[in-house]
N, C-alpha and C positions, 0 to 999 in steps of 0.2 A: 503494499499499499504506499503511495506517495501523497504526502500532504503538503501543499503549497499555501503559504500565507502572505497576504500583501499588508505592507507597512508604509502606506502613503499618506502625505499630508491631506488636509480635508478636502481640498478641491483637485487633487492629481488623479489621473487616469492613465493606465498602461493599455496599449491596444496591441493586438496581433501578438500575443505571448505565446512562445514555444518552449515546451519543457522537453527535452532530449535525454533519453537514458540508454546506455548500451545495455545489451542483453547478450547471453551466450549464443554463438552461431548456430548452434543444434536446437534452437527453440523450436517447438512445433505447435501450432494452434493456439496462439495467445489469445485471450478473452480479456475485454476491457469494459469498465464500468466507471462512469465519471458523474460527478454532481454538477459539473458545467463543462461546456466545451466538448472536443472529440478527440479520439486517439486513434493512431494507425500504426501498424507494424510495417517496418521497411527491412525485409530478410536480406537483401543484398548488402546493406549497411550494418546489418545486426544490432538494430537500435529500434525503439519506439518513440515516437513523437506525439506529445500532447498538445493540443492548440487550443487556446482562450482567446476569444475575439476581443474582449474588454475586461478589464479588472479596475475597479473602483473602491472607494472606502465602503460602499454599501456591501459588497461582496468580498468578505475577508479572507475566508479559509475555503480551499478547493481540495477535494480528495479524488485521486485517480487509483482505482484499484485494477491491478493487472494478475491475472492467473495465467502461469507459463508451465506447459508440460515439456520437460526435456527427456 
């Protein structure tokens, strides 16, 4: 489970945020569950990328759950 937290000033916003995590090369059938945004597995690069369109003070904590079978 990956937990990301934003710590911005009151009127700040981050746009097009990517969270990139390397995974073992022999991963098979990863399954993703997110509270916001989307995830995709990139097997050639052996990583998964979580994308969040916009983060502001109103949405402070995000959880991305990844289940990987190796």
